[in-house]
TORMIVO-55580 format. One record per residue (C-alpha): residue number from 1; x, y, z; residue in three letters. Coordinates in nm, 3 decimals. Each point is the difference from the previous one (the first is absolute). Example, Ala and Ser with C-alpha at 12.3 -4.5 7.8 and 13.67 -1.06 7.14 Angstrom:
// TORMIVO-55580
(pt 1 (1.230 -0.450 0.780) 'Ala')
(pt 2 (0.137 0.344 -0.066) 'Ser')
This chain:
// TORMIVO-55580
(pt 1 (4.042 11.110 12.922) 'Met')
(pt 2 (-0.091 -0.271 -0.248) 'Ile')
(pt 3 (0.360 -0.011 -0.126) 'Gly')
(pt 4 (0.125 -0.081 0.349) 'Ile')
(pt 5 (-0.250 -0.283 0.039) 'Ile')
(pt 6 (0.055 -0.146 -0.347) 'Val')
(pt 7 (0.379 0.024 0.032) 'Gly')
(pt 8 (0.000 -0.158 0.346) 'Ala')
(pt 9 (-0.224 -0.285 -0.112) 'Leu')
(pt 10 (0.222 -0.050 -0.304) 'Gly')
(pt 11 (0.303 -0.036 0.224) 'Arg')
(pt 12 (-0.184 -0.241 0.229) 'Leu')
(pt 13 (-0.101 -0.223 -0.293) 'Val')
(pt 14 (0.352 -0.005 -0.146) 'Leu')
(pt 15 (0.213 -0.266 0.173) 'Pro')
(pt 16 (0.344 0.080 0.134) 'Gly')
(pt 17 (0.160 0.327 0.096) 'Arg')
(pt 18 (-0.025 0.299 -0.229) 'Gln')
(pt 19 (0.290 0.245 0.017) 'His')
(pt 20 (-0.200 0.313 -0.078) 'Ile')
(pt 21 (-0.110 0.278 0.229) 'Gly')
(pt 22 (-0.340 0.109 0.117) 'Val')
(pt 23 (-0.009 0.289 -0.247) 'Leu')
(pt 24 (0.055 -0.236 -0.296) 'Trp')
(pt 25 (-0.270 -0.231 0.137) 'Thr')
(pt 26 (-0.248 0.288 0.018) 'Val')
(pt 27 (0.092 0.126 -0.349) 'Leu')
(pt 28 (-0.042 -0.348 -0.150) 'Val')
(pt 29 (-0.328 -0.036 0.190) 'Gly')
(pt 30 (-0.131 0.330 -0.140) 'Ile')
(pt 31 (0.097 -0.094 -0.355) 'Ala')
(pt 32 (-0.155 -0.347 0.041) 'Ala')
(pt 33 (-0.320 0.153 0.140) 'Ala')
(pt 34 (-0.041 0.236 -0.295) 'Phe')
(pt 35 (0.090 -0.262 -0.260) 'Leu')
(pt 36 (-0.219 -0.267 0.164) 'Gly')
(pt 37 (-0.296 0.238 0.015) 'Ala')
(pt 38 (0.045 0.087 -0.368) 'Ala')
(pt 39 (0.018 -0.367 -0.101) 'Ile')
(pt 40 (-0.305 -0.083 0.212) 'Ala')
(pt 41 (-0.192 0.287 -0.158) 'Ala')
(pt 42 (0.103 -0.120 -0.345) 'Gly')
(pt 43 (-0.123 -0.349 0.081) 'Leu')
(pt 44 (-0.324 0.138 0.143) 'Gly')
(pt 45 (0.049 -0.143 0.349) 'Val')
(pt 46 (0.081 0.321 0.187) 'Ala')
(pt 47 (-0.355 0.094 0.099) 'Asp')
(pt 48 (-0.193 -0.246 0.209) 'Ser')
(pt 49 (-0.229 0.010 0.301) 'Lys')
(pt 50 (0.251 -0.043 0.280) 'Gly')
(pt 51 (0.369 -0.081 0.005) 'Ile')
(pt 52 (0.164 -0.027 -0.341) 'Asp')
(pt 53 (0.199 -0.317 0.067) 'Trp')
(pt 54 (0.124 -0.042 -0.357) 'Ile')
(pt 55 (0.134 0.356 -0.001) 'Glu')
(pt 56 (0.177 -0.060 0.333) 'Trp')
(pt 57 (0.155 -0.322 -0.128) 'Leu')
(pt 58 (0.121 0.176 -0.314) 'Leu')
(pt 59 (0.154 0.279 0.204) 'Gln')
(pt 60 (0.173 -0.233 0.244) 'Ile')
(pt 61 (0.122 -0.224 -0.282) 'Gly')
(pt 62 (0.147 0.300 -0.180) 'Leu')
(pt 63 (0.164 0.114 0.324) 'Ala')
(pt 64 (0.159 -0.344 0.041) 'Val')
(pt 65 (0.137 0.015 -0.355) 'Val')
(pt 66 (0.125 0.356 0.049) 'Gly')
(pt 67 (0.169 -0.072 0.333) 'Ile')
(pt 68 (0.159 -0.317 -0.137) 'Ala')
(pt 69 (0.133 0.189 -0.303) 'Ala')
(pt 70 (0.132 0.285 0.211) 'Leu')
(pt 71 (0.166 -0.242 0.243) 'Thr')
(pt 72 (0.165 -0.178 -0.293) 'Cys')
(pt 73 (0.129 0.327 -0.145) 'Val')
(pt 74 (0.128 0.129 0.333) 'Lys')
(pt 75 (0.173 -0.330 0.085) 'Ser')
(pt 76 (0.203 0.011 -0.323) 'Arg')
(pt 77 (0.167 0.325 0.104) 'Arg')
């Protein structure tokens, strides 16, 4: 579920049209969620009282980078 949300928010933040499907968006979102959570835990900002905004921003930022990279790779084909 978190992968869908992170991937969708990543696509919304990224300007322009992305020529990738929903499945790729979800997969990038899942990867970004795991990697963002690991980075946040490493930085010590993953556990707070309430919403972990820094962790969310890391995850969405990684999703934006992943979707942009995947769009670039798929557009070259």
